[in-house]
Backbone bond lengths (Angstrom), bond angles and torsions (degrees), N, CA, C in turn:
res aa  C-N    CA-C-N  psi(-1)  N-CA   C-N-CA  omega(-1)  CA-C   N-CA-C  phi
1 M - - - 1.454 - - 1.525 110.64 -
2 L 1.315 116.76 -46.47 1.466 120.57 179.23 1.521 110.11 -63.90
3 N 1.321 116.71 -39.36 1.467 121.35 178.96 1.523 110.78 -58.68
4 R 1.299 117.13 -40.18 1.465 121.95 179.86 1.529 110.60 -66.63
5 K 1.330 117.04 -41.55 1.462 121.03 178.54 1.526 110.89 -63.68
6 V 1.301 116.31 -39.21 1.472 120.76 178.74 1.524 109.62 -64.51
7 K 1.329 117.56 -41.85 1.468 121.27 178.49 1.519 110.79 -61.21
8 Y 1.341 116.98 -45.08 1.461 120.71 179.56 1.531 111.06 -64.11
9 F 1.321 115.22 -39.73 1.462 119.50 178.52 1.524 110.53 -58.82
10 F 1.332 116.81 -48.63 1.463 120.43 -179.35 1.530 111.88 -67.21
11 L 1.302 117.37 -35.41 1.458 120.83 177.20 1.535 110.14 -63.04
12 I 1.317 116.60 -46.45 1.469 121.06 178.19 1.524 110.46 -63.87
13 L 1.319 116.87 -40.94 1.458 121.24 178.73 1.528 111.33 -61.22
14 I 1.307 116.90 -45.33 1.464 121.86 179.75 1.526 110.36 -64.40
15 L 1.321 117.11 -45.15 1.466 120.51 -179.35 1.523 111.47 -65.12
16 S 1.321 117.14 -37.01 1.458 119.22 -179.54 1.525 111.37 -70.89
17 C 1.308 117.95 -26.31 1.460 121.52 179.40 1.528 112.27 -79.64
18 T 1.300 117.65 -18.26 1.460 120.18 -177.23 1.528 112.43 -103.19
19 K 1.323 117.08 17.28 1.457 120.17 178.31 1.521 110.39 -63.41
20 K 1.319 115.49 144.40 1.450 120.71 173.91 1.518 108.77 -74.66
21 T 1.306 115.98 145.97 1.447 120.16 176.55 1.522 109.45 -70.06
22 V 1.304 115.54 132.76 1.464 120.54 174.74 1.524 106.25 -101.56
23 Y 1.317 114.94 111.98 1.460 120.12 -176.13 1.515 110.63 -82.25
24 L 1.325 114.98 146.34 1.458 120.25 177.96 1.522 110.81 -60.52
25 L 1.331 115.76 -39.23 1.462 121.41 178.15 1.524 107.97 -120.59
26 P 1.321 117.38 133.59 1.464 119.32 179.01 1.525 111.60 -64.64
27 E 1.313 115.00 159.44 1.459 121.81 -175.32 1.527 112.61 -55.80
28 D 1.323 117.71 -44.69 1.470 119.40 -177.90 1.525 111.92 -63.99
29 K 1.323 116.59 -34.29 1.465 120.18 177.40 1.527 110.23 -70.06
30 M 1.324 116.99 -40.45 1.473 120.19 177.72 1.525 110.41 -62.72
31 V 1.320 116.86 -40.87 1.468 120.97 178.62 1.526 109.71 -60.62
32 G 1.309 117.53 -44.77 1.459 121.20 179.09 1.516 112.67 -63.06
33 I 1.321 116.58 -45.32 1.463 121.07 -179.31 1.526 110.18 -64.72
34 L 1.333 116.68 -48.82 1.466 119.73 -178.98 1.528 111.66 -62.01
35 S 1.323 116.92 -39.76 1.467 120.38 177.90 1.521 110.49 -60.80
36 D 1.323 115.69 -48.17 1.465 119.72 -179.78 1.524 111.91 -64.69
37 L 1.325 117.01 -38.56 1.469 119.83 178.42 1.528 111.44 -64.11
38 H 1.319 117.29 -38.29 1.462 120.38 178.93 1.532 111.40 -68.72
39 V 1.320 117.22 -37.40 1.464 120.68 176.24 1.534 109.24 -64.41
40 A 1.317 116.70 -44.24 1.466 120.73 178.83 1.525 110.91 -62.94
41 E 1.315 116.20 -40.91 1.464 120.71 178.95 1.528 110.33 -60.81
42 A 1.317 116.21 -42.16 1.464 120.55 178.71 1.531 110.64 -66.09
43 A 1.323 116.74 -39.16 1.462 120.86 179.81 1.524 111.52 -65.11
44 V 1.306 116.50 -35.85 1.467 121.58 -177.73 1.536 111.67 -80.82
45 A 1.309 117.10 -21.25 1.471 121.36 -173.95 1.527 113.63 -55.05
46 N 1.316 117.58 -37.16 1.468 120.48 -177.64 1.524 113.17 -102.92
47 T 1.310 115.71 21.22 1.458 121.50 -179.23 1.526 110.04 -87.26
48 D 1.302 115.25 157.49 1.467 122.13 175.24 1.533 108.80 -51.36
49 P 1.324 117.73 126.02 1.472 120.58 -177.33 1.533 113.94 -54.62
50 L 1.324 116.96 -30.11 1.466 119.32 179.79 1.531 112.39 -71.86
51 K 1.315 117.25 -21.76 1.469 121.82 -178.51 1.525 112.89 -104.48
52 K 1.318 116.02 -10.12 1.464 121.21 -171.76 1.532 113.74 -56.41
53 D 1.320 117.20 -50.86 1.472 120.55 -176.50 1.524 112.39 -64.24
54 S 1.320 116.93 -44.60 1.466 118.50 -178.50 1.523 111.24 -69.05
55 L 1.335 117.67 -37.12 1.455 120.49 178.01 1.530 110.52 -66.74
56 A 1.325 116.77 -41.15 1.473 120.96 177.76 1.527 110.00 -60.87
57 Q 1.317 117.37 -39.71 1.467 121.33 178.94 1.526 111.35 -65.12
58 V 1.326 116.64 -40.36 1.463 120.75 178.14 1.525 110.05 -62.68
59 Y 1.325 116.50 -47.39 1.468 120.32 178.45 1.523 111.26 -59.16
60 E 1.317 115.81 -46.46 1.466 120.36 -178.21 1.529 110.94 -60.55
61 T 1.311 116.78 -45.49 1.465 121.48 179.18 1.525 110.55 -59.99
62 Q 1.341 116.94 -43.40 1.459 120.98 179.21 1.527 111.56 -65.72
63 I 1.312 117.12 -40.69 1.466 121.03 -179.84 1.524 110.79 -62.88
64 F 1.321 116.51 -45.54 1.465 119.13 179.25 1.524 110.96 -65.22
65 A 1.318 117.87 -36.06 1.473 120.69 177.88 1.530 110.24 -66.08
66 I 1.319 117.14 -43.21 1.467 121.58 179.37 1.529 110.55 -59.14
67 H 1.332 115.86 -39.27 1.466 120.98 -176.68 1.537 113.07 -93.80
68 H 1.325 116.41 9.22 1.471 122.56 176.20 1.531 112.54 54.19
69 T 1.322 115.26 50.24 1.463 120.98 177.01 1.519 108.02 -146.38
70 N 1.317 116.31 -170.82 1.460 120.27 177.42 1.521 109.11 -141.92
71 Q 1.325 115.73 171.76 1.455 120.81 -175.37 1.533 111.89 -62.58
72 K 1.305 117.12 -39.53 1.467 121.18 -178.38 1.533 110.79 -62.40
73 E 1.323 116.37 -47.57 1.466 121.06 179.70 1.534 110.52 -64.84
74 F 1.325 116.15 -42.13 1.464 120.67 179.57 1.524 110.77 -61.22
75 K 1.325 117.26 -47.56 1.469 119.98 -178.35 1.525 111.79 -64.70
76 A 1.323 117.18 -38.09 1.468 120.55 178.07 1.526 109.94 -63.97
77 C 1.310 116.03 -42.12 1.464 120.23 179.74 1.526 110.82 -68.52
78 L 1.316 116.65 -39.50 1.458 120.78 178.38 1.535 110.41 -59.92
79 K 1.321 116.66 -39.24 1.472 120.37 176.81 1.527 110.96 -63.23
80 Q 1.333 116.03 -38.55 1.471 119.79 177.28 1.524 110.31 -60.76
81 Y 1.313 116.13 -48.44 1.466 120.69 -179.26 1.530 111.18 -63.52
82 Q 1.321 117.24 -37.47 1.466 120.77 -178.28 1.523 112.50 -67.81
83 K 1.307 117.32 -21.20 1.467 120.91 177.17 1.520 111.67 -74.40
84 E 1.328 116.93 -14.50 1.460 122.50 178.90 1.527 108.50 -124.02
85 P 1.333 117.09 85.82 1.467 120.71 -175.11 1.529 114.57 -53.33
86 A 1.314 117.99 -36.98 1.470 119.99 179.75 1.530 110.16 -65.08
87 K 1.305 116.93 -40.18 1.466 121.23 178.76 1.532 110.29 -68.49
88 M 1.323 116.19 -40.67 1.461 120.16 178.89 1.526 110.27 -64.63
89 E 1.314 116.46 -39.12 1.462 120.65 177.48 1.531 110.31 -62.57
90 Q 1.310 116.22 -40.72 1.469 121.56 178.20 1.532 110.25 -62.40
91 V 1.324 116.63 -42.69 1.469 120.96 179.04 1.525 109.60 -62.63
92 Y 1.332 117.14 -46.68 1.461 119.39 -177.22 1.522 112.67 -70.99
93 K 1.302 116.74 -25.34 1.470 118.96 173.55 1.528 109.01 -63.33
94 K 1.323 116.14 -42.72 1.462 121.13 178.69 1.530 111.31 -68.95
95 V 1.323 116.88 -36.23 1.472 120.53 176.26 1.520 109.43 -61.06
96 T 1.334 116.41 -46.46 1.468 121.51 179.58 1.522 110.61 -60.66
97 E 1.325 116.86 -44.89 1.466 120.96 178.57 1.529 110.76 -60.88
98 K 1.320 116.37 -42.86 1.464 120.30 -179.09 1.526 110.95 -65.27
99 L 1.318 116.83 -42.19 1.471 120.16 179.07 1.529 110.79 -67.32
100 N 1.325 117.03 -38.87 1.463 119.85 177.32 1.530 111.37 -63.13
101 Q 1.317 116.92 -40.28 1.465 120.67 178.11 1.531 110.69 -65.44
102 R 1.312 115.42 -38.24 1.458 120.57 -176.94 1.523 112.37 -69.30
103 F 1.322 116.55 -34.16 1.463 119.47 -171.50 1.528 114.63 -115.58
104 H 1.309 118.26 8.51 1.475 119.36 177.46 1.487 111.57 -125.20
């Protein structure tokens, strides 16, 4: 009887360790947000240095509103993705593809 309980314990332990990460924001939403943030960053790059920070903040606020999220949620999700380099690479591959489609 004890042997059976130990087996179940280890089975549950193994299954709980192999759970998939549930991201705060789905991959397609992250791709959209990151793409828009990179476009905004490029737009601000050649702006008057005295206006750069406030303009970047305006863009960021608008981007998060468009995607129905906020900076806190985005940063938390970004940290999740960064813990899995292969997943982050996959996201940025899609970001690159989206930006290439947008500008070519």
